[in-house]
TORVO-703318 format. One record per atom (N, C-alpha, C): residue in three letters; atom name; chain; residue number from 1; x, y, z. Coordinates in Angstrom, 2 decimals. Example, Ala and Ser with C-alpha at 12.3 -4.5 7.8 and 13.67 -1.06 7.14 Angstrom:
[rec 'ala'; 'N'; 'A'; 1; [13.19; -5.69; 7.80]] [rec 'ala'; 'CA'; 'A'; 1; [12.30; -4.50; 7.80]] [rec 'ala'; 'C'; 'A'; 1; [13.20; -3.30; 7.80]] [rec 'ser'; 'N'; 'A'; 2; [12.85; -2.25; 7.08]] [rec 'ser'; 'CA'; 'A'; 2; [13.67; -1.06; 7.14]] [rec 'ser'; 'C'; 'A'; 2; [12.90; 0.03; 7.87]] 
# end
This chain:
[rec 'met'; 'N'; 'A'; 1; [-8.20; -12.87; -6.09]] [rec 'met'; 'CA'; 'A'; 1; [-7.77; -12.29; -4.82]] [rec 'met'; 'C'; 'A'; 1; [-7.55; -10.78; -4.97]] [rec 'trp'; 'N'; 'A'; 2; [-7.76; -10.11; -3.90]] [rec 'trp'; 'CA'; 'A'; 2; [-7.46; -8.69; -3.80]] [rec 'trp'; 'C'; 'A'; 2; [-6.44; -8.47; -2.71]] [rec 'tyr'; 'N'; 'A'; 3; [-5.67; -7.42; -2.80]] [rec 'tyr'; 'CA'; 'A'; 3; [-4.56; -7.18; -1.90]] [rec 'tyr'; 'C'; 'A'; 3; [-4.59; -5.75; -1.37]] [rec 'val'; 'N'; 'A'; 4; [-4.30; -5.63; -0.10]] [rec 'val'; 'CA'; 'A'; 4; [-4.01; -4.32; 0.49]] [rec 'val'; 'C'; 'A'; 4; [-2.51; -4.30; 0.65]] [rec 'tyr'; 'N'; 'A'; 5; [-1.85; -3.32; 0.05]] [rec 'tyr'; 'CA'; 'A'; 5; [-0.39; -3.32; -0.01]] [rec 'tyr'; 'C'; 'A'; 5; [0.18; -2.04; 0.64]] [rec 'val'; 'N'; 'A'; 6; [1.42; -2.17; 1.08]] [rec 'val'; 'CA'; 'A'; 6; [2.13; -1.04; 1.63]] [rec 'val'; 'C'; 'A'; 6; [3.43; -0.90; 0.86]] [rec 'ile'; 'N'; 'A'; 7; [3.67; 0.27; 0.30]] [rec 'ile'; 'CA'; 'A'; 7; [4.92; 0.55; -0.38]] [rec 'ile'; 'C'; 'A'; 7; [5.63; 1.69; 0.35]] [rec 'lys'; 'N'; 'A'; 8; [6.94; 1.71; 0.25]] [rec 'lys'; 'CA'; 'A'; 8; [7.74; 2.74; 0.91]] [rec 'lys'; 'C'; 'A'; 8; [8.72; 3.29; -0.11]] [rec 'ser'; 'N'; 'A'; 9; [8.87; 4.59; -0.11]] [rec 'ser'; 'CA'; 'A'; 9; [9.85; 5.23; -0.97]] [rec 'ser'; 'C'; 'A'; 9; [11.25; 4.79; -0.52]] [rec 'thr'; 'N'; 'A'; 10; [12.10; 4.53; -1.49]] [rec 'thr'; 'CA'; 'A'; 10; [13.47; 4.15; -1.15]] [rec 'thr'; 'C'; 'A'; 10; [14.37; 5.38; -0.96]] [rec 'thr'; 'N'; 'A'; 11; [13.85; 6.55; -1.26]] [rec 'thr'; 'CA'; 'A'; 11; [14.67; 7.78; -1.15]] [rec 'thr'; 'C'; 'A'; 11; [14.09; 8.82; -0.18]] [rec 'his'; 'N'; 'A'; 12; [12.84; 8.65; 0.25]] [rec 'his'; 'CA'; 'A'; 12; [12.19; 9.59; 1.12]] [rec 'his'; 'C'; 'A'; 12; [11.47; 8.85; 2.24]] [rec 'glu'; 'N'; 'A'; 13; [11.11; 9.56; 3.30]] [rec 'glu'; 'CA'; 'A'; 13; [10.31; 9.00; 4.37]] [rec 'glu'; 'C'; 'A'; 13; [8.84; 9.10; 3.98]] [rec 'phe'; 'N'; 'A'; 14; [8.41; 8.29; 3.06]] [rec 'phe'; 'CA'; 'A'; 14; [7.06; 8.31; 2.57]] [rec 'phe'; 'C'; 'A'; 14; [6.55; 6.85; 2.40]] [rec 'met'; 'N'; 'A'; 15; [5.39; 6.59; 2.97]] [rec 'met'; 'CA'; 'A'; 15; [4.78; 5.27; 2.87]] [rec 'met'; 'C'; 'A'; 15; [3.37; 5.45; 2.29]] [rec 'tyr'; 'N'; 'A'; 16; [2.96; 4.51; 1.48]] [rec 'tyr'; 'CA'; 'A'; 16; [1.63; 4.59; 0.85]] [rec 'tyr'; 'C'; 'A'; 16; [0.92; 3.24; 1.03]] [rec 'ile'; 'N'; 'A'; 17; [-0.38; 3.32; 1.33]] [rec 'ile'; 'CA'; 'A'; 17; [-1.22; 2.16; 1.50]] [rec 'ile'; 'C'; 'A'; 17; [-2.26; 2.17; 0.41]] [rec 'gly'; 'N'; 'A'; 18; [-2.42; 1.06; -0.31]] [rec 'gly'; 'CA'; 'A'; 18; [-3.40; 0.99; -1.37]] [rec 'gly'; 'C'; 'A'; 18; [-3.99; -0.42; -1.50]] [rec 'ser'; 'N'; 'A'; 19; [-4.89; -0.59; -2.46]] [rec 'ser'; 'CA'; 'A'; 19; [-5.43; -1.91; -2.72]] [rec 'ser'; 'C'; 'A'; 19; [-5.50; -2.14; -4.22]] [rec 'thr'; 'N'; 'A'; 20; [-5.40; -3.41; -4.59]] [rec 'thr'; 'CA'; 'A'; 20; [-5.37; -3.78; -6.00]] [rec 'thr'; 'C'; 'A'; 20; [-5.64; -5.27; -6.16]] [rec 'asn'; 'N'; 'A'; 21; [-5.90; -5.68; -7.37]] [rec 'asn'; 'CA'; 'A'; 21; [-5.99; -7.12; -7.66]] [rec 'asn'; 'C'; 'A'; 21; [-4.76; -7.61; -8.40]] [rec 'asp'; 'N'; 'A'; 22; [-3.77; -6.71; -8.61]] [rec 'asp'; 'CA'; 'A'; 22; [-2.51; -7.07; -9.28]] [rec 'asp'; 'C'; 'A'; 22; [-1.38; -6.23; -8.71]] [rec 'ile'; 'N'; 'A'; 23; [-0.68; -6.79; -7.74]] [rec 'ile'; 'CA'; 'A'; 23; [0.36; -6.04; -7.05]] [rec 'ile'; 'C'; 'A'; 23; [1.51; -5.65; -7.98]] [rec 'asp'; 'N'; 'A'; 24; [1.96; -6.55; -8.83]] [rec 'asp'; 'CA'; 'A'; 24; [3.08; -6.23; -9.72]] [rec 'asp'; 'C'; 'A'; 24; [2.75; -5.06; -10.64]] [rec 'arg'; 'N'; 'A'; 25; [1.55; -5.07; -11.21]] [rec 'arg'; 'CA'; 'A'; 25; [1.10; -3.98; -12.09]] [rec 'arg'; 'C'; 'A'; 25; [1.05; -2.67; -11.30]] [rec 'arg'; 'N'; 'A'; 26; [0.50; -2.74; -10.11]] [rec 'arg'; 'CA'; 'A'; 26; [0.31; -1.50; -9.32]] [rec 'arg'; 'C'; 'A'; 26; [1.66; -0.92; -8.87]] [rec 'leu'; 'N'; 'A'; 27; [2.60; -1.76; -8.48]] [rec 'leu'; 'CA'; 'A'; 27; [3.94; -1.27; -8.10]] [rec 'leu'; 'C'; 'A'; 27; [4.62; -0.63; -9.31]] [rec 'tyr'; 'N'; 'A'; 28; [4.46; -1.27; -10.48]] [rec 'tyr'; 'CA'; 'A'; 28; [4.99; -0.68; -11.72]] [rec 'tyr'; 'C'; 'A'; 28; [4.40; 0.72; -11.98]] [rec 'glu'; 'N'; 'A'; 29; [3.07; 0.83; -11.79]] [rec 'glu'; 'CA'; 'A'; 29; [2.42; 2.12; -12.00]] [rec 'glu'; 'C'; 'A'; 29; [2.95; 3.18; -11.03]] [rec 'his'; 'N'; 'A'; 30; [3.13; 2.82; -9.78]] [rec 'his'; 'CA'; 'A'; 30; [3.68; 3.79; -8.82]] [rec 'his'; 'C'; 'A'; 30; [5.09; 4.19; -9.20]] [rec 'asn'; 'N'; 'A'; 31; [5.93; 3.23; -9.57]] [rec 'asn'; 'CA'; 'A'; 31; [7.30; 3.52; -9.91]] [rec 'asn'; 'C'; 'A'; 31; [7.45; 4.25; -11.24]] [rec 'ser'; 'N'; 'A'; 32; [6.44; 4.15; -12.11]] [rec 'ser'; 'CA'; 'A'; 32; [6.51; 4.83; -13.39]] [rec 'ser'; 'C'; 'A'; 32; [5.89; 6.22; -13.35]] [rec 'gly'; 'N'; 'A'; 33; [5.31; 6.61; -12.22]] [rec 'gly'; 'CA'; 'A'; 33; [4.77; 7.93; -12.10]] [rec 'gly'; 'C'; 'A'; 33; [3.34; 8.11; -12.55]] [rec 'phe'; 'N'; 'A'; 34; [2.61; 7.02; -12.70]] [rec 'phe'; 'CA'; 'A'; 34; [1.20; 7.11; -13.13]] [rec 'phe'; 'C'; 'A'; 34; [0.27; 7.59; -12.02]] [rec 'ser'; 'N'; 'A'; 35; [0.70; 7.47; -10.78]] [rec 'ser'; 'CA'; 'A'; 35; [-0.09; 7.92; -9.64]] [rec 'ser'; 'C'; 'A'; 35; [0.39; 9.29; -9.20]] [rec 'ile'; 'N'; 'A'; 36; [-0.51; 10.28; -9.24]] [rec 'ile'; 'CA'; 'A'; 36; [-0.16; 11.64; -8.86]] [rec 'ile'; 'C'; 'A'; 36; [0.28; 11.72; -7.40]] [rec 'val'; 'N'; 'A'; 37; [-0.37; 10.96; -6.53]] [rec 'val'; 'CA'; 'A'; 37; [-0.09; 11.03; -5.10]] [rec 'val'; 'C'; 'A'; 37; [1.33; 10.54; -4.79]] [rec 'thr'; 'N'; 'A'; 38; [1.81; 9.53; -5.50]] [rec 'thr'; 'CA'; 'A'; 38; [3.10; 8.93; -5.19]] [rec 'thr'; 'C'; 'A'; 38; [4.22; 9.33; -6.14]] [rec 'lys'; 'N'; 'A'; 39; [3.93; 10.05; -7.16]] [rec 'lys'; 'CA'; 'A'; 39; [4.88; 10.37; -8.21]] [rec 'lys'; 'C'; 'A'; 39; [6.16; 11.06; -7.68]] [rec 'ala'; 'N'; 'A'; 40; [6.01; 11.98; -6.75]] [rec 'ala'; 'CA'; 'A'; 40; [7.15; 12.77; -6.28]] [rec 'ala'; 'C'; 'A'; 40; [8.14; 11.99; -5.42]] [rec 'tyr'; 'N'; 'A'; 41; [7.78; 10.83; -4.96]] [rec 'tyr'; 'CA'; 'A'; 41; [8.62; 10.09; -3.99]] [rec 'tyr'; 'C'; 'A'; 41; [9.20; 8.80; -4.57]] [rec 'arg'; 'N'; 'A'; 42; [9.18; 8.65; -5.86]] [rec 'arg'; 'CA'; 'A'; 42; [9.69; 7.44; -6.49]] [rec 'arg'; 'C'; 'A'; 42; [11.17; 7.28; -6.25]] [rec 'pro'; 'N'; 'A'; 43; [11.73; 6.08; -6.31]] [rec 'pro'; 'CA'; 'A'; 43; [11.11; 4.77; -6.52]] [rec 'pro'; 'C'; 'A'; 43; [10.61; 4.13; -5.21]] [rec 'tyr'; 'N'; 'A'; 44; [9.83; 3.08; -5.35]] [rec 'tyr'; 'CA'; 'A'; 44; [9.18; 2.41; -4.23]] [rec 'tyr'; 'C'; 'A'; 44; [9.59; 0.93; -4.17]] [rec 'ser'; 'N'; 'A'; 45; [9.51; 0.42; -2.94]] [rec 'ser'; 'CA'; 'A'; 45; [9.65; -1.03; -2.78]] [rec 'ser'; 'C'; 'A'; 45; [8.45; -1.48; -1.98]] [rec 'leu'; 'N'; 'A'; 46; [8.02; -2.72; -2.24]] [rec 'leu'; 'CA'; 'A'; 46; [6.89; -3.29; -1.57]] [rec 'leu'; 'C'; 'A'; 46; [7.34; -3.73; -0.16]] [rec 'ile'; 'N'; 'A'; 47; [6.62; -3.25; 0.85]] [rec 'ile'; 'CA'; 'A'; 47; [6.94; -3.61; 2.23]] [rec 'ile'; 'C'; 'A'; 47; [6.18; -4.84; 2.68]] [rec 'thr'; 'N'; 'A'; 48; [4.87; -4.82; 2.47]] [rec 'thr'; 'CA'; 'A'; 48; [4.05; -5.98; 2.84]] [rec 'thr'; 'C'; 'A'; 48; [2.70; -5.90; 2.11]] [rec 'tyr'; 'N'; 'A'; 49; [1.94; -6.98; 2.17]] [rec 'tyr'; 'CA'; 'A'; 49; [0.58; -6.98; 1.62]] [rec 'tyr'; 'C'; 'A'; 49; [-0.24; -7.98; 2.39]] [rec 'val'; 'N'; 'A'; 50; [-1.54; -7.79; 2.35]] [rec 'val'; 'CA'; 'A'; 50; [-2.52; -8.68; 2.96]] [rec 'val'; 'C'; 'A'; 50; [-3.50; -9.11; 1.88]] [rec 'ala'; 'N'; 'A'; 51; [-3.70; -10.39; 1.71]] [rec 'ala'; 'CA'; 'A'; 51; [-4.62; -10.89; 0.68]] [rec 'ala'; 'C'; 'A'; 51; [-6.00; -11.14; 1.28]] [rec 'val'; 'N'; 'A'; 52; [-7.02; -10.71; 0.56]] [rec 'val'; 'CA'; 'A'; 52; [-8.42; -10.92; 0.93]] [rec 'val'; 'C'; 'A'; 52; [-9.16; -11.41; -0.29]] [rec 'gln'; 'N'; 'A'; 53; [-10.40; -11.89; -0.09]] [rec 'gln'; 'CA'; 'A'; 53; [-11.12; -12.49; -1.21]] [rec 'gln'; 'C'; 'A'; 53; [-11.84; -11.53; -2.13]] [rec 'thr'; 'N'; 'A'; 54; [-12.31; -10.41; -1.59]] [rec 'thr'; 'CA'; 'A'; 54; [-13.13; -9.52; -2.40]] [rec 'thr'; 'C'; 'A'; 54; [-12.60; -8.09; -2.42]] [rec 'glu'; 'N'; 'A'; 55; [-13.00; -7.34; -3.41]] [rec 'glu'; 'CA'; 'A'; 55; [-12.60; -5.95; -3.51]] [rec 'glu'; 'C'; 'A'; 55; [-13.16; -5.17; -2.34]] [rec 'ala'; 'N'; 'A'; 56; [-14.39; -5.46; -1.94]] [rec 'ala'; 'CA'; 'A'; 56; [-15.03; -4.77; -0.82]] [rec 'ala'; 'C'; 'A'; 56; [-14.21; -4.95; 0.46]] [rec 'gln'; 'N'; 'A'; 57; [-13.74; -6.16; 0.72]] [rec 'gln'; 'CA'; 'A'; 57; [-12.92; -6.40; 1.90]] [rec 'gln'; 'C'; 'A'; 57; [-11.63; -5.61; 1.80]] [rec 'ala'; 'N'; 'A'; 58; [-11.03; -5.59; 0.64]] [rec 'ala'; 'CA'; 'A'; 58; [-9.76; -4.87; 0.44]] [rec 'ala'; 'C'; 'A'; 58; [-9.96; -3.38; 0.68]] [rec 'arg'; 'N'; 'A'; 59; [-11.05; -2.81; 0.20]] [rec 'arg'; 'CA'; 'A'; 59; [-11.30; -1.38; 0.36]] [rec 'arg'; 'C'; 'A'; 59; [-11.51; -1.03; 1.84]] [rec 'arg'; 'N'; 'A'; 60; [-12.26; -1.90; 2.55]] [rec 'arg'; 'CA'; 'A'; 60; [-12.50; -1.65; 3.96]] [rec 'arg'; 'C'; 'A'; 60; [-11.20; -1.73; 4.76]] [rec 'leu'; 'N'; 'A'; 61; [-10.36; -2.73; 4.46]] [rec 'leu'; 'CA'; 'A'; 61; [-9.10; -2.88; 5.19]] [rec 'leu'; 'C'; 'A'; 61; [-8.15; -1.73; 4.86]] [rec 'glu'; 'N'; 'A'; 62; [-8.09; -1.31; 3.61]] [rec 'glu'; 'CA'; 'A'; 62; [-7.28; -0.16; 3.22]] [rec 'glu'; 'C'; 'A'; 62; [-7.73; 1.08; 3.99]] [rec 'lys'; 'N'; 'A'; 63; [-9.01; 1.32; 4.05]] [rec 'lys'; 'CA'; 'A'; 63; [-9.55; 2.48; 4.75]] [rec 'lys'; 'C'; 'A'; 63; [-9.18; 2.39; 6.24]] [rec 'tyr'; 'N'; 'A'; 64; [-9.25; 1.21; 6.83]] [rec 'tyr'; 'CA'; 'A'; 64; [-8.88; 1.04; 8.26]] [rec 'tyr'; 'C'; 'A'; 64; [-7.39; 1.32; 8.46]] [rec 'phe'; 'N'; 'A'; 65; [-6.55; 0.80; 7.60]] [rec 'phe'; 'CA'; 'A'; 65; [-5.10; 0.98; 7.76]] [rec 'phe'; 'C'; 'A'; 65; [-4.70; 2.46; 7.62]] [rec 'lys'; 'N'; 'A'; 66; [-5.55; 3.26; 7.02]] [rec 'lys'; 'CA'; 'A'; 66; [-5.24; 4.69; 6.85]] [rec 'lys'; 'C'; 'A'; 66; [-5.74; 5.51; 8.05]] [rec 'thr'; 'N'; 'A'; 67; [-6.39; 4.89; 9.04]] [rec 'thr'; 'CA'; 'A'; 67; [-6.78; 5.59; 10.25]] [rec 'thr'; 'C'; 'A'; 67; [-5.63; 5.53; 11.25]] [rec 'gly'; 'N'; 'A'; 68; [-5.74; 6.30; 12.30]] [rec 'gly'; 'CA'; 'A'; 68; [-4.68; 6.31; 13.33]] [rec 'gly'; 'C'; 'A'; 68; [-4.47; 4.96; 13.97]] [rec 'ser'; 'N'; 'A'; 69; [-5.55; 4.32; 14.41]] [rec 'ser'; 'CA'; 'A'; 69; [-5.41; 3.03; 15.05]] [rec 'ser'; 'C'; 'A'; 69; [-5.02; 1.95; 14.04]] [rec 'gly'; 'N'; 'A'; 70; [-5.51; 2.05; 12.85]] [rec 'gly'; 'CA'; 'A'; 70; [-5.15; 1.07; 11.79]] [rec 'gly'; 'C'; 'A'; 70; [-3.69; 1.17; 11.42]] [rec 'lys'; 'N'; 'A'; 71; [-3.18; 2.40; 11.32]] [rec 'lys'; 'CA'; 'A'; 71; [-1.76; 2.58; 11.00]] [rec 'lys'; 'C'; 'A'; 71; [-0.89; 2.04; 12.13]] [rec 'ser'; 'N'; 'A'; 72; [-1.36; 2.20; 13.37]] [rec 'ser'; 'CA'; 'A'; 72; [-0.61; 1.68; 14.52]] [rec 'ser'; 'C'; 'A'; 72; [-0.55; 0.15; 14.47]] [rec 'val'; 'N'; 'A'; 73; [-1.67; -0.48; 14.17]] [rec 'val'; 'CA'; 'A'; 73; [-1.69; -1.95; 14.02]] [rec 'val'; 'C'; 'A'; 73; [-0.78; -2.38; 12.91]] [rec 'leu'; 'N'; 'A'; 74; [-0.88; -1.71; 11.79]] [rec 'leu'; 'CA'; 'A'; 74; [-0.05; -2.02; 10.62]] [rec 'leu'; 'C'; 'A'; 74; [1.44; -1.92; 10.96]] [rec 'leu'; 'N'; 'A'; 75; [1.85; -0.82; 11.57]] [rec 'leu'; 'CA'; 'A'; 75; [3.26; -0.59; 11.85]] [rec 'leu'; 'C'; 'A'; 75; [3.77; -1.49; 12.96]] [rec 'asn'; 'N'; 'A'; 76; [2.99; -1.71; 14.01]] [rec 'asn'; 'CA'; 'A'; 76; [3.48; -2.45; 15.17]] [rec 'asn'; 'C'; 'A'; 76; [3.30; -3.96; 15.07]] [rec 'arg'; 'N'; 'A'; 77; [2.26; -4.40; 14.41]] [rec 'arg'; 'CA'; 'A'; 77; [1.96; -5.85; 14.37]] [rec 'arg'; 'C'; 'A'; 77; [2.24; -6.53; 13.06]] [rec 'ile'; 'N'; 'A'; 78; [2.07; -5.81; 11.95]] [rec 'ile'; 'CA'; 'A'; 78; [2.25; -6.43; 10.66]] [rec 'ile'; 'C'; 'A'; 78; [3.64; -6.14; 10.10]] [rec 'ile'; 'N'; 'A'; 79; [4.03; -4.91; 10.07]] [rec 'ile'; 'CA'; 'A'; 79; [5.35; -4.56; 9.54]] [rec 'ile'; 'C'; 'A'; 79; [6.44; -4.82; 10.57]] [rec 'gly'; 'N'; 'A'; 80; [6.14; -4.47; 11.81]] [rec 'gly'; 'CA'; 'A'; 80; [7.11; -4.73; 12.91]] [rec 'gly'; 'C'; 'A'; 80; [8.02; -3.68; 13.13]] 
# end
C-alpha cells in the first residue's frame, strides 16, 4: 500500500502533504529533520492519510491535494 499523508506542525501554522509507503518511517524523518522543507517547523503530528494501491496513484493524489481545489477538498471534506 501507498499513502498520501497530511502532517501539521505542533508549534507553527504549517501543514505538509506527502506520499510514502511507510507512514511511521516518514513521520520519524520529518520529526528528525531529514526533510529540508519541513525541518524548520518541527515537531509534527499526523493529521490524516489516504491509502491507495500504487505509488502512481499516491503521487497523483498528492499532486491534486497540493492544488487549490484539492486543498479545499482535503480541508473541508477529509480533515473537516
